[in-house]
PDB file of the backbone (N, CA, C, O) and the ligand in Angstrom, with CONECT records:
HET     ZN  A 101       1
ATOM      1  N   UNK A   1     -11.457 -17.251  -8.813  1.00  0.00           N
ATOM      2  CA  UNK A   1     -10.547 -16.054  -8.323  1.00  0.00           C
ATOM      3  C   UNK A   1      -9.883 -16.412  -7.064  1.00  0.00           C
ATOM      4  O   UNK A   1     -10.731 -16.702  -6.220  1.00  0.00           O
ATOM      5  N   UNK A   2      -8.830 -16.488  -6.679  1.00  0.00           N
ATOM      6  CA  UNK A   2      -8.578 -16.661  -5.214  1.00  0.00           C
ATOM      7  C   UNK A   2      -7.381 -15.745  -4.694  1.00  0.00           C
ATOM      8  O   UNK A   2      -7.215 -15.616  -3.481  1.00  0.00           O
ATOM      9  N   UNK A   3      -6.623 -15.166  -5.531  1.00  0.00           N
ATOM     10  CA  UNK A   3      -5.437 -14.116  -5.131  1.00  0.00           C
ATOM     11  C   UNK A   3      -5.838 -12.627  -5.536  1.00  0.00           C
ATOM     12  O   UNK A   3      -6.655 -12.322  -6.405  1.00  0.00           O
ATOM     13  N   UNK A   4      -5.123 -11.787  -4.755  1.00  0.00           N
ATOM     14  CA  UNK A   4      -5.358 -10.310  -5.090  1.00  0.00           C
ATOM     15  C   UNK A   4      -5.088 -10.002  -6.621  1.00  0.00           C
ATOM     16  O   UNK A   4      -5.832  -9.214  -7.205  1.00  0.00           O
ATOM     17  N   UNK A   5      -4.169 -10.534  -7.194  1.00  0.00           N
ATOM     18  CA  UNK A   5      -3.603 -10.211  -8.472  1.00  0.00           C
ATOM     19  C   UNK A   5      -4.885 -10.674  -9.418  1.00  0.00           C
ATOM     20  O   UNK A   5      -5.312  -9.884 -10.260  1.00  0.00           O
ATOM     21  N   UNK A   6      -5.471 -11.964  -9.250  1.00  0.00           N
ATOM     22  CA  UNK A   6      -6.769 -12.395 -10.128  1.00  0.00           C
ATOM     23  C   UNK A   6      -7.886 -11.447  -9.771  1.00  0.00           C
ATOM     24  O   UNK A   6      -8.675 -11.134 -10.662  1.00  0.00           O
ATOM     25  N   UNK A   7      -8.024 -10.980  -8.608  1.00  0.00           N
ATOM     26  CA  UNK A   7      -9.103 -10.137  -8.402  1.00  0.00           C
ATOM     27  C   UNK A   7      -8.989  -8.696  -9.167  1.00  0.00           C
ATOM     28  O   UNK A   7      -9.977  -8.114  -9.615  1.00  0.00           O
ATOM     29  N   UNK A   8      -7.578  -8.172  -9.261  1.00  0.00           N
ATOM     30  CA  UNK A   8      -7.503  -7.049  -9.934  1.00  0.00           C
ATOM     31  C   UNK A   8      -7.577  -7.189 -11.508  1.00  0.00           C
ATOM     32  O   UNK A   8      -8.019  -6.345 -12.287  1.00  0.00           O
ATOM     33  N   UNK A   9      -7.033  -8.478 -11.825  1.00  0.00           N
ATOM     34  CA  UNK A   9      -7.236  -8.759 -13.458  1.00  0.00           C
ATOM     35  C   UNK A   9      -8.589  -8.831 -13.889  1.00  0.00           C
ATOM     36  O   UNK A   9      -8.929  -8.500 -15.025  1.00  0.00           O
ATOM     37  N   UNK A  10      -9.532  -9.337 -12.845  1.00  0.00           N
ATOM     38  CA  UNK A  10     -10.821  -9.603 -13.263  1.00  0.00           C
ATOM     39  C   UNK A  10     -11.568  -8.249 -12.862  1.00  0.00           C
ATOM     40  O   UNK A  10     -12.798  -8.226 -12.884  1.00  0.00           O
ATOM     41  N   UNK A  11     -10.833  -7.121 -12.495  1.00  0.00           N
ATOM     42  CA  UNK A  11     -11.531  -5.936 -12.355  1.00  0.00           C
ATOM     43  C   UNK A  11     -12.579  -6.040 -11.282  1.00  0.00           C
ATOM     44  O   UNK A  11     -13.673  -5.494 -11.419  1.00  0.00           O
ATOM     45  N   UNK A  12     -12.304  -6.630 -10.377  1.00  0.00           N
ATOM     46  CA  UNK A  12     -13.166  -6.958  -8.953  1.00  0.00           C
ATOM     47  C   UNK A  12     -12.439  -6.091  -8.094  1.00  0.00           C
ATOM     48  O   UNK A  12     -11.236  -5.856  -8.212  1.00  0.00           O
ATOM     49  N   UNK A  13     -13.256  -5.580  -7.156  1.00  0.00           N
ATOM     50  CA  UNK A  13     -12.839  -4.808  -5.702  1.00  0.00           C
ATOM     51  C   UNK A  13     -13.123  -5.774  -4.698  1.00  0.00           C
ATOM     52  O   UNK A  13     -13.916  -6.714  -4.768  1.00  0.00           O
ATOM     53  N   UNK A  14     -12.296  -5.396  -3.643  1.00  0.00           N
ATOM     54  CA  UNK A  14     -12.526  -6.197  -2.291  1.00  0.00           C
ATOM     55  C   UNK A  14     -12.984  -4.926  -1.189  1.00  0.00           C
ATOM     56  O   UNK A  14     -12.203  -4.118  -0.688  1.00  0.00           O
ATOM     57  N   UNK A  15     -14.316  -4.990  -0.992  1.00  0.00           N
ATOM     58  CA  UNK A  15     -15.047  -4.155  -0.048  1.00  0.00           C
ATOM     59  C   UNK A  15     -14.610  -4.733   1.390  1.00  0.00           C
ATOM     60  O   UNK A  15     -14.616  -5.945   1.603  1.00  0.00           O
ATOM     61  N   UNK A  16     -14.223  -3.770   2.381  1.00  0.00           N
ATOM     62  CA  UNK A  16     -13.736  -4.275   3.732  1.00  0.00           C
ATOM     63  C   UNK A  16     -14.765  -3.117   4.703  1.00  0.00           C
ATOM     64  O   UNK A  16     -14.876  -1.892   4.674  1.00  0.00           O
ATOM     65  N   UNK A  17     -15.349  -4.095   5.452  1.00  0.00           N
ATOM     66  CA  UNK A  17     -16.366  -3.328   6.470  1.00  0.00           C
ATOM     67  C   UNK A  17     -15.847  -3.792   7.796  1.00  0.00           C
ATOM     68  O   UNK A  17     -15.446  -4.907   8.130  1.00  0.00           O
ATOM     69  N   UNK A  18     -15.966  -2.464   8.602  1.00  0.00           N
ATOM     70  CA  UNK A  18     -15.572  -2.459  10.074  1.00  0.00           C
ATOM     71  C   UNK A  18     -16.983  -2.497  10.788  1.00  0.00           C
ATOM     72  O   UNK A  18     -17.821  -1.596  10.756  1.00  0.00           O
ATOM     73  N   UNK A  19     -17.080  -3.625  11.393  1.00  0.00           N
ATOM     74  CA  UNK A  19     -18.358  -3.847  12.171  1.00  0.00           C
ATOM     75  C   UNK A  19     -18.474  -2.802  13.416  1.00  0.00           C
ATOM     76  O   UNK A  19     -19.545  -2.317  13.779  1.00  0.00           O
ATOM     77  N   UNK A  20     -17.329  -2.554  13.960  1.00  0.00           N
ATOM     78  CA  UNK A  20     -17.057  -1.604  15.191  1.00  0.00           C
ATOM     79  C   UNK A  20     -17.596  -0.328  14.584  1.00  0.00           C
ATOM     80  O   UNK A  20     -18.710   0.080  14.913  1.00  0.00           O
ATOM     81  N   UNK A  21     -16.829   0.330  13.691  1.00  0.00           N
ATOM     82  CA  UNK A  21     -16.949   1.718  13.223  1.00  0.00           C
ATOM     83  C   UNK A  21     -18.154   1.890  12.069  1.00  0.00           C
ATOM     84  O   UNK A  21     -18.459   2.992  11.611  1.00  0.00           O
ATOM     85  N   UNK A  22     -18.756   0.704  11.691  1.00  0.00           N
ATOM     86  CA  UNK A  22     -19.926   0.828  10.764  1.00  0.00           C
ATOM     87  C   UNK A  22     -19.351   1.573   9.516  1.00  0.00           C
ATOM     88  O   UNK A  22     -19.988   2.405   8.871  1.00  0.00           O
ATOM     89  N   UNK A  23     -18.113   1.189   9.263  1.00  0.00           N
ATOM     90  CA  UNK A  23     -17.748   1.895   7.839  1.00  0.00           C
ATOM     91  C   UNK A  23     -17.174   0.934   6.821  1.00  0.00           C
ATOM     92  O   UNK A  23     -16.687  -0.140   7.176  1.00  0.00           O
ATOM     93  N   UNK A  24     -17.228   1.311   5.575  1.00  0.00           N
ATOM     94  CA  UNK A  24     -16.974   0.453   4.239  1.00  0.00           C
ATOM     95  C   UNK A  24     -15.645   1.305   3.881  1.00  0.00           C
ATOM     96  O   UNK A  24     -15.351   2.483   4.086  1.00  0.00           O
ATOM     97  N   UNK A  25     -14.968   0.242   3.268  1.00  0.00           N
ATOM     98  CA  UNK A  25     -13.871   0.806   2.676  1.00  0.00           C
ATOM     99  C   UNK A  25     -13.329  -0.145   1.677  1.00  0.00           C
ATOM    100  O   UNK A  25     -13.837  -1.263   1.762  1.00  0.00           O
ATOM    101  N   UNK A  26     -12.254   0.029   0.567  1.00  0.00           N
ATOM    102  CA  UNK A  26     -12.059  -0.805  -0.544  1.00  0.00           C
ATOM    103  C   UNK A  26     -10.547  -1.041  -0.110  1.00  0.00           C
ATOM    104  O   UNK A  26      -9.833  -0.177   0.398  1.00  0.00           O
ATOM    105  N   UNK A  27     -10.194  -2.280  -0.377  1.00  0.00           N
ATOM    106  CA  UNK A  27      -8.888  -2.858  -0.078  1.00  0.00           C
ATOM    107  C   UNK A  27      -7.967  -2.363  -1.455  1.00  0.00           C
ATOM    108  O   UNK A  27      -8.403  -2.514  -2.596  1.00  0.00           O
ATOM    109  N   UNK A  28      -6.828  -1.843  -1.203  1.00  0.00           N
ATOM    110  CA  UNK A  28      -5.811  -1.358  -2.147  1.00  0.00           C
ATOM    111  C   UNK A  28      -5.159  -2.528  -2.844  1.00  0.00           C
ATOM    112  O   UNK A  28      -4.077  -2.995  -2.488  1.00  0.00           O
ATOM    113  N   UNK A  29      -5.811  -2.933  -3.763  1.00  0.00           N
ATOM    114  CA  UNK A  29      -5.345  -4.117  -4.470  1.00  0.00           C
ATOM    115  C   UNK A  29      -3.870  -3.903  -5.202  1.00  0.00           C
ATOM    116  O   UNK A  29      -3.058  -4.828  -5.231  1.00  0.00           O
ATOM    117  N   UNK A  30      -3.607  -2.673  -5.761  1.00  0.00           N
ATOM    118  CA  UNK A  30      -2.632  -2.255  -6.402  1.00  0.00           C
ATOM    119  C   UNK A  30      -1.412  -2.220  -5.141  1.00  0.00           C
ATOM    120  O   UNK A  30      -0.377  -2.883  -5.195  1.00  0.00           O
ATOM    121  N   UNK A  31      -1.697  -1.519  -4.286  1.00  0.00           N
ATOM    122  CA  UNK A  31      -0.738  -1.762  -3.182  1.00  0.00           C
ATOM    123  C   UNK A  31      -0.137  -3.064  -2.619  1.00  0.00           C
ATOM    124  O   UNK A  31       1.040  -3.246  -2.309  1.00  0.00           O
ATOM    125  N   UNK A  32      -1.153  -3.930  -2.544  1.00  0.00           N
ATOM    126  CA  UNK A  32      -0.828  -5.214  -2.216  1.00  0.00           C
ATOM    127  C   UNK A  32       0.072  -5.903  -2.992  1.00  0.00           C
ATOM    128  O   UNK A  32       1.082  -6.451  -2.551  1.00  0.00           O
ATOM    129  N   UNK A  33      -0.363  -5.881  -4.424  1.00  0.00           N
ATOM    130  CA  UNK A  33       0.271  -6.316  -5.403  1.00  0.00           C
ATOM    131  C   UNK A  33       1.824  -5.811  -5.512  1.00  0.00           C
ATOM    132  O   UNK A  33       2.743  -6.579  -5.797  1.00  0.00           O
ATOM    133  N   UNK A  34       1.980  -4.507  -5.264  1.00  0.00           N
ATOM    134  CA  UNK A  34       3.187  -3.866  -5.529  1.00  0.00           C
ATOM    135  C   UNK A  34       3.951  -4.141  -4.157  1.00  0.00           C
ATOM    136  O   UNK A  34       5.133  -3.810  -4.248  1.00  0.00           O
ATOM    137  N   UNK A  35       3.649  -4.585  -3.080  1.00  0.00           N
ATOM    138  CA  UNK A  35       4.305  -5.094  -2.048  1.00  0.00           C
ATOM    139  C   UNK A  35       4.406  -6.431  -1.991  1.00  0.00           C
ATOM    140  O   UNK A  35       4.698  -6.987  -0.932  1.00  0.00           O
ATOM    141  N   UNK A  36       4.184  -7.088  -3.084  1.00  0.00           N
ATOM    142  CA  UNK A  36       4.594  -8.556  -3.121  1.00  0.00           C
ATOM    143  C   UNK A  36       3.255  -9.596  -2.584  1.00  0.00           C
ATOM    144  O   UNK A  36       3.421 -10.788  -2.324  1.00  0.00           O
ATOM    145  N   UNK A  37       2.345  -9.108  -2.515  1.00  0.00           N
ATOM    146  CA  UNK A  37       1.272  -9.940  -1.943  1.00  0.00           C
ATOM    147  C   UNK A  37       0.171 -10.334  -2.737  1.00  0.00           C
ATOM    148  O   UNK A  37      -0.894 -10.791  -2.320  1.00  0.00           O
ATOM    149  N   UNK A  38       0.559 -10.089  -4.123  1.00  0.00           N
ATOM    150  CA  UNK A  38      -0.325 -10.220  -5.324  1.00  0.00           C
ATOM    151  C   UNK A  38      -0.843 -11.840  -5.131  1.00  0.00           C
ATOM    152  O   UNK A  38      -2.054 -12.058  -5.139  1.00  0.00           O
ATOM    153  N   UNK A  39       0.056 -12.887  -4.968  1.00  0.00           N
ATOM    154  CA  UNK A  39      -0.123 -14.020  -5.262  1.00  0.00           C
ATOM    155  C   UNK A  39      -0.600 -14.521  -3.759  1.00  0.00           C
ATOM    156  O   UNK A  39      -0.475 -15.729  -3.560  1.00  0.00           O
ATOM    157  N   UNK A  40      -1.092 -13.782  -2.768  1.00  0.00           N
ATOM    158  CA  UNK A  40      -1.647 -14.208  -1.710  1.00  0.00           C
ATOM    159  C   UNK A  40      -3.192 -14.555  -1.739  1.00  0.00           C
ATOM    160  O   UNK A  40      -3.970 -13.868  -2.401  1.00  0.00           O
ATOM    161  N   UNK A  41      -3.577 -15.565  -1.050  1.00  0.00           N
ATOM    162  CA  UNK A  41      -5.111 -15.960  -1.030  1.00  0.00           C
ATOM    163  C   UNK A  41      -5.793 -14.695  -0.643  1.00  0.00           C
ATOM    164  O   UNK A  41      -5.351 -13.905   0.191  1.00  0.00           O
ATOM    165  N   UNK A  42      -6.714 -14.584  -1.197  1.00  0.00           N
ATOM    166  CA  UNK A  42      -7.884 -13.340  -0.634  1.00  0.00           C
ATOM    167  C   UNK A  42      -8.542 -13.910   0.598  1.00  0.00           C
ATOM    168  O   UNK A  42      -8.752 -13.189   1.573  1.00  0.00           O
ATOM    169  N   UNK A  43      -8.924 -15.383   0.575  1.00  0.00           N
ATOM    170  CA  UNK A  43      -9.623 -15.962   1.850  1.00  0.00           C
ATOM    171  C   UNK A  43      -8.868 -15.895   3.276  1.00  0.00           C
ATOM    172  O   UNK A  43      -9.390 -15.681   4.370  1.00  0.00           O
ATOM    173  N   UNK A  44      -7.395 -16.153   2.964  1.00  0.00           N
ATOM    174  CA  UNK A  44      -6.628 -16.140   3.896  1.00  0.00           C
ATOM    175  C   UNK A  44      -6.241 -14.733   4.794  1.00  0.00           C
ATOM    176  O   UNK A  44      -5.808 -14.654   5.944  1.00  0.00           O
ATOM    177  N   UNK A  45      -6.562 -13.686   3.838  1.00  0.00           N
ATOM    178  CA  UNK A  45      -6.014 -12.449   4.285  1.00  0.00           C
ATOM    179  C   UNK A  45      -6.854 -11.738   5.186  1.00  0.00           C
ATOM    180  O   UNK A  45      -8.074 -11.717   5.031  1.00  0.00           O
ATOM    181  N   UNK A  46      -6.168 -11.047   6.291  1.00  0.00           N
ATOM    182  CA  UNK A  46      -6.808 -10.232   7.223  1.00  0.00           C
ATOM    183  C   UNK A  46      -6.553  -8.685   7.107  1.00  0.00           C
ATOM    184  O   UNK A  46      -5.489  -8.167   6.769  1.00  0.00           O
ATOM    185  N   UNK A  47      -7.444  -8.192   7.367  1.00  0.00           N
ATOM    186  CA  UNK A  47      -7.212  -6.513   7.255  1.00  0.00           C
ATOM    187  C   UNK A  47      -7.832  -6.027   8.539  1.00  0.00           C
ATOM    188  O   UNK A  47      -8.825  -6.545   9.048  1.00  0.00           O
ATOM    189  N   UNK A  48      -7.254  -5.118   8.969  1.00  0.00           N
ATOM    190  CA  UNK A  48      -7.365  -4.532  10.107  1.00  0.00           C
ATOM    191  C   UNK A  48      -7.997  -3.034   9.877  1.00  0.00           C
ATOM    192  O   UNK A  48      -7.587  -2.290   8.986  1.00  0.00           O
ATOM    193  N   UNK A  49      -9.002  -2.700  10.754  1.00  0.00           N
ATOM    194  CA  UNK A  49      -9.372  -1.104  10.571  1.00  0.00           C
ATOM    195  C   UNK A  49      -8.452  -0.283  11.269  1.00  0.00           C
ATOM    196  O   UNK A  49      -8.028  -0.448  12.413  1.00  0.00           O
ATOM    197  N   UNK A  50      -8.163   0.704  10.388  1.00  0.00           N
ATOM    198  CA  UNK A  50      -6.962   1.815  10.638  1.00  0.00           C
ATOM    199  C   UNK A  50      -7.295   2.468  11.877  1.00  0.00           C
ATOM    200  O   UNK A  50      -6.421   2.888  12.636  1.00  0.00           O
ATOM    201  N   UNK A  51      -8.637   2.576  12.130  1.00  0.00           N
ATOM    202  CA  UNK A  51      -9.188   3.573  13.429  1.00  0.00           C
ATOM    203  C   UNK A  51      -9.061   2.535  14.689  1.00  0.00           C
ATOM    204  O   UNK A  51      -8.291   2.709  15.633  1.00  0.00           O
ATOM    205  N   UNK A  52      -9.940   1.439  14.540  1.00  0.00           N
ATOM    206  CA  UNK A  52     -10.026   0.862  16.055  1.00  0.00           C
ATOM    207  C   UNK A  52      -9.413  -0.317  15.848  1.00  0.00           C
ATOM    208  O   UNK A  52      -9.521  -0.989  16.874  1.00  0.00           O
ATOM    209  N   UNK A  53      -8.739  -0.963  14.895  1.00  0.00           N
ATOM    210  CA  UNK A  53      -7.733  -2.071  15.077  1.00  0.00           C
ATOM    211  C   UNK A  53      -8.461  -3.459  14.916  1.00  0.00           C
ATOM    212  O   UNK A  53      -7.808  -4.483  15.118  1.00  0.00           O
ATOM    213  N   UNK A  54      -9.790  -3.533  14.561  1.00  0.00           N
ATOM    214  CA  UNK A  54     -10.501  -4.742  14.426  1.00  0.00           C
ATOM    215  C   UNK A  54     -10.197  -5.373  13.375  1.00  0.00           C
ATOM    216  O   UNK A  54      -9.613  -4.784  12.465  1.00  0.00           O
ATOM    217  N   UNK A  55     -10.532  -6.714  13.278  1.00  0.00           N
ATOM    218  CA  UNK A  55     -10.370  -7.258  11.981  1.00  0.00           C
ATOM    219  C   UNK A  55     -11.795  -7.045  11.303  1.00  0.00           C
ATOM    220  O   UNK A  55     -12.883  -7.173  11.864  1.00  0.00           O
ATOM    221  N   UNK A  56     -11.564  -6.696   9.994  1.00  0.00           N
ATOM    222  CA  UNK A  56     -12.604  -6.222   9.268  1.00  0.00           C
ATOM    223  C   UNK A  56     -13.297  -7.343   8.498  1.00  0.00           C
ATOM    224  O   UNK A  56     -12.565  -8.333   8.470  1.00  0.00           O
ATOM    225  N   UNK A  57     -14.476  -7.534   7.852  1.00  0.00           N
ATOM    226  CA  UNK A  57     -15.221  -8.017   6.984  1.00  0.00           C
ATOM    227  C   UNK A  57     -14.673  -7.979   5.767  1.00  0.00           C
ATOM    228  O   UNK A  57     -13.925  -7.050   5.462  1.00  0.00           O
ATOM    229  N   UNK A  58     -14.967  -8.975   4.909  1.00  0.00           N
ATOM    230  CA  UNK A  58     -14.408  -8.625   3.442  1.00  0.00           C
ATOM    231  C   UNK A  58     -15.624  -9.100   2.397  1.00  0.00           C
ATOM    232  O   UNK A  58     -16.258 -10.129   2.630  1.00  0.00           O
ATOM    233  N   UNK A  59     -15.867  -8.368   1.365  1.00  0.00           N
ATOM    234  CA  UNK A  59     -16.835  -8.550   0.352  1.00  0.00           C
ATOM    235  C   UNK A  59     -16.490  -8.345  -0.883  1.00  0.00           C
ATOM    236  O   UNK A  59     -16.217  -7.218  -1.296  1.00  0.00           O
ATOM    237  N   UNK A  60     -16.458  -9.490  -1.677  1.00  0.00           N
ATOM    238  CA  UNK A  60     -15.751  -9.398  -3.045  1.00  0.00           C
ATOM    239  C   UNK A  60     -16.968  -8.635  -3.856  1.00  0.00           C
ATOM    240  O   UNK A  60     -18.156  -8.878  -3.642  1.00  0.00           O
ATOM    241  N   UNK A  61     -16.501  -7.698  -4.798  1.00  0.00           N
ATOM    242  CA  UNK A  61     -17.357  -6.930  -5.459  1.00  0.00           C
ATOM    243  C   UNK A  61     -16.977  -7.170  -7.056  1.00  0.00           C
ATOM    244  O   UNK A  61     -15.863  -6.986  -7.548  1.00  0.00           O
ATOM    245  N   UNK A  62     -18.115  -7.606  -7.717  1.00  0.00           N
ATOM    246  CA  UNK A  62     -17.674  -7.564  -9.230  1.00  0.00           C
ATOM    247  C   UNK A  62     -17.651  -6.162  -9.915  1.00  0.00           C
ATOM    248  O   UNK A  62     -17.997  -5.181  -9.256  1.00  0.00           O
ATOM    249  N   UNK A  63     -17.264  -6.035 -11.190  1.00  0.00           N
ATOM    250  CA  UNK A  63     -17.360  -4.965 -11.816  1.00  0.00           C
ATOM    251  C   UNK A  63     -18.610  -4.209 -11.831  1.00  0.00           C
ATOM    252  O   UNK A  63     -19.706  -4.751 -11.975  1.00  0.00           O
ATOM    253  N   UNK A  64     -18.426  -2.864 -11.673  1.00  0.00           N
ATOM    254  CA  UNK A  64     -20.031  -2.333 -11.659  1.00  0.00           C
ATOM    255  C   UNK A  64     -20.164  -1.666 -12.928  1.00  0.00           C
ATOM    256  O   UNK A  64     -19.632  -0.569 -13.096  1.00  0.00           O
ATOM    257  N   UNK A  65     -20.944  -2.333 -13.999  1.00  0.00           N
ATOM    258  CA  UNK A  65     -21.346  -1.615 -15.386  1.00  0.00           C
ATOM    259  C   UNK A  65     -21.854  -0.274 -15.085  1.00  0.00           C
ATOM    260  O   UNK A  65     -21.423   0.639 -15.789  1.00  0.00           O
ATOM    261  N   UNK A  66     -22.570  -0.040 -14.301  1.00  0.00           N
ATOM    262  CA  UNK A  66     -23.267   1.426 -14.311  1.00  0.00           C
ATOM    263  C   UNK A  66     -22.250   2.426 -14.173  1.00  0.00           C
ATOM    264  O   UNK A  66     -22.670   3.511 -14.576  1.00  0.00           O
ATOM    265  N   UNK A  67     -20.856   2.476 -13.678  1.00  0.00           N
ATOM    266  CA  UNK A  67     -20.063   3.323 -13.776  1.00  0.00           C
ATOM    267  C   UNK A  67     -19.296   3.418 -14.988  1.00  0.00           C
ATOM    268  O   UNK A  67     -18.799   4.486 -15.346  1.00  0.00           O
ATOM    269  N   UNK A  68     -19.162   2.199 -15.726  1.00  0.00           N
ATOM    270  CA  UNK A  68     -18.732   2.317 -17.039  1.00  0.00           C
ATOM    271  C   UNK A  68     -19.733   2.926 -17.994  1.00  0.00           C
ATOM    272  O   UNK A  68     -19.287   3.686 -18.854  1.00  0.00           O
ATOM    273  N   UNK A  69     -20.941   2.703 -17.951  1.00  0.00           N
ATOM    274  CA  UNK A  69     -21.951   3.380 -18.469  1.00  0.00           C
ATOM    275  C   UNK A  69     -21.936   4.943 -18.625  1.00  0.00           C
ATOM    276  O   UNK A  69     -22.064   5.680 -19.603  1.00  0.00           O
ATOM    277  N   UNK A  70     -21.717   5.179 -17.190  1.00  0.00           N
ATOM    278  CA  UNK A  70     -21.607   6.955 -16.933  1.00  0.00           C
ATOM    279  C   UNK A  70     -20.569   7.389 -17.709  1.00  0.00           C
ATOM    280  O   UNK A  70     -20.750   8.340 -18.470  1.00  0.00           O
ATOM    281  N   UNK A  71     -19.431   6.799 -17.630  1.00  0.00           N
ATOM    282  CA  UNK A  71     -18.209   7.289 -18.129  1.00  0.00           C
ATOM    283  C   UNK A  71     -18.213   7.788 -19.801  1.00  0.00           C
ATOM    284  O   UNK A  71     -17.621   8.752 -20.287  1.00  0.00           O
ATOM    285  N   UNK A  72     -19.055   6.826 -20.455  1.00  0.00           N
ATOM    286  CA  UNK A  72     -19.093   6.814 -21.923  1.00  0.00           C
ATOM    287  C   UNK A  72     -19.672   7.863 -22.398  1.00  0.00           C
ATOM    288  O   UNK A  72     -19.492   8.171 -23.576  1.00  0.00           O
ATOM    289  N   UNK A  73     -20.660   8.780 -21.380  1.00  0.00           N
ATOM    290  CA  UNK A  73     -21.428   9.863 -21.723  1.00  0.00           C
ATOM    291  C   UNK A  73     -20.724  11.215 -21.420  1.00  0.00           C
ATOM    292  O   UNK A  73     -21.274  12.284 -21.685  1.00  0.00           O
ATOM    293  N   UNK A  74     -19.405  11.133 -20.818  1.00  0.00           N
ATOM    294  CA  UNK A  74     -18.933  12.300 -20.527  1.00  0.00           C
ATOM    295  C   UNK A  74     -17.982  12.896 -21.713  1.00  0.00           C
ATOM    296  O   UNK A  74     -17.456  14.002 -21.585  1.00  0.00           O
TER     297      UNK A  74
HETATM  298 ZN    ZN A 101     -12.934   0.090  12.999  1.00  0.00          ZN2+
END
């Protein structure tokens, strides 16, 4: 996996962490794809914190099976 589109197709999410604010977020993959960045390389992409403007850390997250298990029992 190397692009935002591939991440989404494989049901991964991209966690974003701002060291300055000590806060986690999730990249809006669908929004990136909708605005034509779906084929951009994840490794080269930079995200800025909306609050402080710092370049944030990125963390790839595989699909979380626990969430799926929960949904089956609702
Ligand atoms: Zn911040």
